[in-house]
N, C-alpha and C positions, 0 to 999 in steps of 0.2 A: 348850418354846421353839420359835419359828417356824422356826429354822434346821434343826431335826430333823423338821419336818413333811414329809409325803410330797411335797408340791408345792413345797417350797423348792428353790432352786437347788443348795444343798449336797447335799441328798438325791438330787436328780436326777443330779448328777455322780457321787456314790458308786455309784448304781445302774448307771449306764452304765459305770463302771470295773469293776464286778463282772461285767457282761455281757461286757465286753472280755476279762476274765480267763477266763471260762468258754468263750467262743468260741475263745480262743487254745488252750485245752486240747483242745477238739474238733478244731481245725485240726491241732494237733500229732499227735493220735491218728490222724486220717485221713490224715496225710502220712507215716506210718511206712513203708508200702510206697511207695518214692520215686515210682513211676509214678502214684500217685493224688494227688500234690501239687497238680496243676493243678485237679482237681475239688474238692479241699479248699479251695483259695484262692478258687475261684469261689463255692462255697457260703458261705464266710466273707463275701465282699462282698455276696452276695445278702441276707444278714441285716443287715450293718452299714449298707448303703444304706437299708434300711427303718428302722433305728433312727435314722439321721441325718435321715430324713424324718418322724420322729415317728409312725411307724406301729406300732400295737400288734400283738402276736402272740407265740406261744410260740417262743422263739429256737431251742431244741434241735430241735423238730419242723421248723421252717422250714429250719434248717441241713441236716438229713439229707434233706429233700425236695428242696432245691436241689442237694445232692450227687448224688442219684440222677438227677434230671432233666437235669443238665448233664454227667454223667460222661463220656459218649462224646466230645462235642466238646471239653470242657476237657482231657481226657486226650490227645486227638490234638494239640491246640495245645501242651500242655506237652511232649510228646515231640519235636515239631518244634523248639520253642525250646530244649529241653535239648540236642539235637543241634547246633543253631547255636551255643549257648553253649560247648559242648565244642570245636567247631571254632575259634571265636574265641580261646579260652584257649590251645589248642595253637598257633595261628598267632602269638599274642602272645609265647609262650615262645620259639618258634623265631626270630622276628624280633629279639627283644631279645638273645638269645644271639649271633646272627649280627652284630648291630649292634656289640656289644662286641668281637668278635674281628676286625671288618673295619676297613679304613682306605681313604682315598681315595674313589673313585667307588663302590665297593661299600658303603662306610659310608653314603654319601648315599642309595643305593638302599634300603638296609634302614631308614634313618631315615624316608624317605617311606612305605615299606611299613608301618612301625610306626604312623605318623601315621594312615594309612588304617584300620588295625585299630582304633585308639582311636576314630576317628569312627564306625566300624561298631558298636563296643561301646556308645557313647553312644546310638545309634539302638536298639540291642538293649534297653538299660535303659528307654528311653522306652516301647517296646512292652510290656515286663514291667509297667510301672506302670499301664497302661490296659487291657490285653487281658482280664484276668479280671473287672474291674468291667463291661466291655462284654459279655462272655460271660454274666454274671449278669443283664444288663438287657435285651439286645436279641437279635434273631435275625439271623444272617448266616452265610456260609460261613467255613470256617476261615481261608483265606488273606485273605479280606476283613476278618475280625476283626483279623488281624495288621497288614495294610496300614492300615486305618482307625485303629488304635491309634497308629501312628506319626504319621499325618497330624493326628490330634487333639492328640497330644502336642506337635507342632511348632506348631500353631496356638495352643494355650494353653500357651505355653512357661513362663510364670511359674508357673502351676499345676504344671507338670511339675517345676520346680525345687523347689517346696514339697513335693510328694509325695516326691521323692527325699530331701529334707532330713529329713522325718519318719522315713523308714526308716533313713537313715544315723545319725540321732541315737539311735534306739533301739538299733541295732547297737553304736554307740560306748558308750552307757551300760551295756549288758549286758556287753560285753567288758572295758571299762576302768574302770567306776565301781562298778556295783552289779549283780552277776550275777543276784540273785533277780528283777530286773525282767523276766527271761525269762518269768515267769508271765503277764505282760501281752503281751510280744512282738508278734507279728504281729496279734493280736487288736486291740490298742490302735492299732497303725499303720493297720490297715484302717478302724477306726472314725474316727480323725482324718482319714484320707484321704477317707472317705466324705462328710464335711462339705464338702470342696472339690468332690468329684466330683458331688454332687447338683446343683451349680450348672452343671455342664457337660453331663452325660449327657442331661438333658431337652432340651437345645438341639440334640442330635444324633440324628437318626433315619436309617434306611437304606432306600434303594430296593432292592428285592429283585433287580431285573434289572441295575441299573447298579452297585450296590455302592459308592456314593459318598455322602459326607455331604450331608444336605439342610439348608439354612439354616432357622432358626427362623421366618422370616417367610414361608416357602412354605407354602401350604395344601395339605396332603397328608392324605387320609383314613387313619386308623389303626385297627387292631383289636387286641384282646388275644388272645394265644395261650393255649393250655391251661396253659402254664408260667408265665403272668403276664408274659411279655415282650412288648415292643411290636414289631409288624410293620407296616411301611408300604409 
């Protein structure tokens, strides 16, 4: 039957689901030492972006190659974001507790404080959605990666909402509906996200000195680096 042929859409979907499952297992394995989670996530997106772009290749070899080549930068970025996340969580806990116990003007102060923390948390989530795909795709400094992730996420806000929805839906399904879906977990989230990201990342390149996004209609010479990333 044609439905079971290798080139059928059904077979391609099954194959990509199996890839997502295997990549998720690799990601979980490489994330066991918590400090390596950034490198593991970058390696995951390095592979899923290629899959979404219909590029062939041995996914396990590509995963570990990307894990190794991006380890230093991805780990630095992860540790920076981990520290910021811990700070935001601590501030949110303190502000919410103080808001509940305060009244009058102090209550207003802590309410405003909590609103600012929530705004910062939204910016933080936007950075998390984009920084690892960017690290897997382009070259830049650590702080420029973080800054540009936020700027891209704001510019493509609808895509950012969809990326968040994909991850939230997977989290909800695993926790509240069908726990075995954790076998697909971040692997499937990254793959689905990559189908959105491949429409954005090629539109964004980076000027090495200015560290700002370059519009797609600007003619800037590009060259491939040894790691397969674009440098402009």
